[in-house]
C-alpha positions as CSV (number, residue, x, y, z in Angstrom):
1,M,48.8,0.8,22.7
2,A,45.4,2.1,21.4
3,K,44.3,5.7,21.4
4,L,41.3,6.8,23.6
5,C,39.5,9.6,21.4
6,I,36.7,11.5,22.1
7,W,34.2,12.6,19.1
8,N,31.1,15.2,19.4
9,L,29.3,18.0,17.9
10,V,28.9,21.1,19.3
11,T,27.5,24.3,18.9
12,L,29.7,27.4,18.5
13,D,28.8,28.3,22.2
14,G,29.9,25.0,23.6
15,Y,26.9,23.1,23.7
16,F,26.4,19.3,23.2
17,E,22.5,19.2,23.1
18,G,19.6,21.8,24.0
19,E,17.8,22.3,27.2
20,K,16.5,18.9,26.8
21,K,18.1,15.1,26.5
22,W,18.7,14.3,23.0
23,D,17.9,18.1,21.9
24,I,20.5,17.6,18.9
25,Q,18.9,19.3,15.9
26,F,21.5,21.3,15.3
27,H,23.4,18.3,14.1
28,E,21.5,18.7,11.1
29,R,23.6,22.3,10.5
30,A,26.7,19.9,10.8
31,W,26.0,17.2,8.7
32,G,27.2,16.8,5.1
33,P,29.5,14.7,3.0
34,E,32.6,15.3,4.8
35,L,31.2,13.9,8.1
36,S,29.6,10.9,6.2
37,I,33.2,9.9,4.9
38,L,34.8,10.3,8.4
39,S,32.4,8.1,9.6
40,K,32.5,5.6,6.9
41,D,36.2,5.7,7.6
42,W,35.6,5.0,11.2
43,G,34.0,1.7,10.1
44,T,37.0,0.0,9.2
45,A,39.4,1.8,12.1
46,T,37.7,1.6,15.3
47,E,38.5,-1.1,17.7
48,A,35.5,-0.2,19.7
49,L,33.0,2.4,20.6
50,V,32.4,3.9,24.2
51,F,29.2,5.6,25.7
52,G,27.8,6.3,28.9
53,R,24.5,5.2,29.8
54,I,22.4,8.3,28.6
55,T,24.1,8.4,25.2
56,Y,24.0,4.5,24.9
57,E,20.2,4.3,25.2
58,G,19.6,7.0,22.7
59,M,22.3,5.5,20.0
60,K,20.9,2.0,20.7
61,A,17.2,3.6,19.9
62,Y,18.1,5.3,16.8
63,W,20.8,2.8,15.3
64,T,18.7,-0.3,15.6
65,T,16.3,0.8,13.5
66,A,17.8,3.5,11.4
67,E,17.7,3.2,7.5
68,E,20.3,5.8,7.1
69,D,23.3,5.2,5.1
70,E,23.9,1.1,5.2
71,D,27.7,1.7,5.7
72,I,27.2,3.8,9.0
73,T,24.6,1.7,10.2
74,T,26.5,-1.4,10.0
75,F,29.4,0.5,11.5
76,M,27.2,1.4,14.5
77,N,25.5,-1.7,14.9
78,D,28.5,-4.2,14.4
79,T,31.3,-2.4,16.1
80,P,32.3,-3.7,19.9
81,K,30.6,-1.3,22.2
82,L,31.5,-0.5,25.9
83,V,28.5,1.0,28.1
84,A,29.4,2.6,31.4
85,S,26.8,2.2,33.6
86,R,26.1,1.4,37.2
87,T,22.2,1.1,36.6
88,I,22.1,-1.4,34.0
89,T,23.8,-4.5,33.8
90,A,23.1,-6.0,30.2
91,S,21.8,-5.1,26.8
92,D,20.7,-6.4,23.8
93,W,22.3,-4.6,21.3
94,K,24.6,-6.3,19.5
95,N,28.5,-6.5,20.3
96,T,27.6,-4.3,23.6
97,T,28.8,-4.9,26.8
98,V,27.8,-3.2,29.9
99,T,30.3,-2.5,33.0
100,A,30.5,-0.4,36.0
101,D,34.3,-0.3,35.9
102,I,34.7,1.8,33.1
103,I,38.1,3.1,34.1
104,G,39.8,-0.4,34.6
105,D,38.0,-1.5,31.6
106,L,39.4,0.8,29.2
107,R,43.1,0.6,30.6
108,R,42.7,-2.7,30.0
109,L,41.3,-2.5,26.5
110,K,43.7,0.6,25.3
111,Q,46.5,-2.2,26.2
112,T,45.3,-4.8,23.9
113,A,43.5,-2.7,21.3
114,T,45.0,-2.4,17.8
115,K,43.0,0.4,16.5
116,P,41.6,3.7,18.2
117,I,38.8,3.6,20.6
118,R,36.0,6.3,20.2
119,I,33.7,7.8,22.6
120,F,30.7,9.3,21.4
121,G,28.9,12.3,22.9
122,S,28.6,11.2,27.0
123,A,29.7,14.5,28.2
124,E,29.9,13.0,31.9
125,L,31.7,10.1,31.0
126,C,34.2,12.1,29.0
127,D,34.9,14.2,31.8
128,S,35.6,11.1,34.3
129,L,38.0,9.8,31.7
130,L,39.6,13.4,31.0
131,K,40.2,13.3,34.7
132,A,41.6,10.0,34.8
133,G,44.1,10.6,32.3
134,L,42.7,8.3,29.8
135,V,42.1,10.0,26.9
136,D,44.7,10.8,23.8
137,E,42.4,12.7,21.6
138,I,39.8,15.0,21.2
139,M,37.8,15.4,18.0
140,I,35.2,18.4,18.4
141,G,32.8,19.1,15.4
142,V,31.6,22.8,15.6
143,A,28.2,23.4,14.0
144,P,27.9,27.0,12.9
145,V,24.8,27.9,15.4
146,L,24.7,29.7,18.7
147,L,22.1,27.6,20.8
148,G,22.0,30.4,23.6
149,R,21.6,27.2,26.3
150,G,21.6,23.9,26.8
151,T,24.1,21.0,28.3
152,P,27.7,22.1,27.8
153,F,29.8,19.3,26.6
154,F,33.0,20.4,28.7
155,R,32.2,20.4,32.7
156,P,33.0,23.9,34.5
157,G,35.5,23.4,37.4
158,R,38.1,20.9,36.1
159,D,42.0,21.3,36.1
160,T,43.6,22.9,33.1
161,T,44.2,20.6,30.3
162,A,46.5,21.3,27.6
163,L,46.1,20.4,24.2
164,R,48.0,20.5,20.8
165,L,46.2,21.0,17.6
166,Q,46.7,17.9,14.8
167,S,44.3,18.6,12.4
168,S,41.6,21.1,11.1
169,M,38.8,20.7,8.5
170,T,36.2,23.1,7.4
171,T,33.1,21.7,5.7
172,A,31.0,22.8,2.8
173,G,28.3,24.0,5.1
174,G,30.6,25.9,7.4
175,S,31.2,23.2,10.5
176,V,35.1,23.2,11.8
177,V,36.4,19.4,12.6
178,L,39.3,20.3,15.2
179,T,41.6,17.5,16.4
180,Y,43.6,18.0,19.4
181,A,46.0,15.6,21.1
182,I,46.0,15.7,25.2
183,E,49.7,17.1,26.0
184,T,51.3,15.0,28.7
185,T,54.3,15.7,30.4
186,E,56.9,13.1,30.7
187,A,58.8,12.5,34.3
188,A,62.5,13.3,33.4
């Protein structure tokens, strides 16, 4: 069974975007050679990418015209993508499937996939998938900035989720990448 892994960059005070949608200039403070290598490694070690509709729209607009690193652009465009949406039903972004049943589709995909499935951004979707017990791992890059206001990545009012630190990495630019496994309790 494949792991379902969340990946996101947040500020030290927990925001994944500023007050406006796609206000992510703080990413520049986090990006560097370490995250570039991580992104390139994912190109060969990812079964599928998962997005909520809002993140999908921003990612599609950016990566279909990106002139960045060719390996990362190829990864983003060629990897199969699953988009959770109740408002759109199709996509013209290469290798993209839109679903209104993201929970069911991810349960099925986890059973057949051989490599990790990665969720990028998509705070509302991540919250739903955590509540459904589908997430196996959370990888958060903490940018060295206090934004002061914006959209928090983790939603308030959720039940406690116990985590176990798997790894940590500090980048030359002062970011920290933390990888946590979701702790589960096994029935006796």
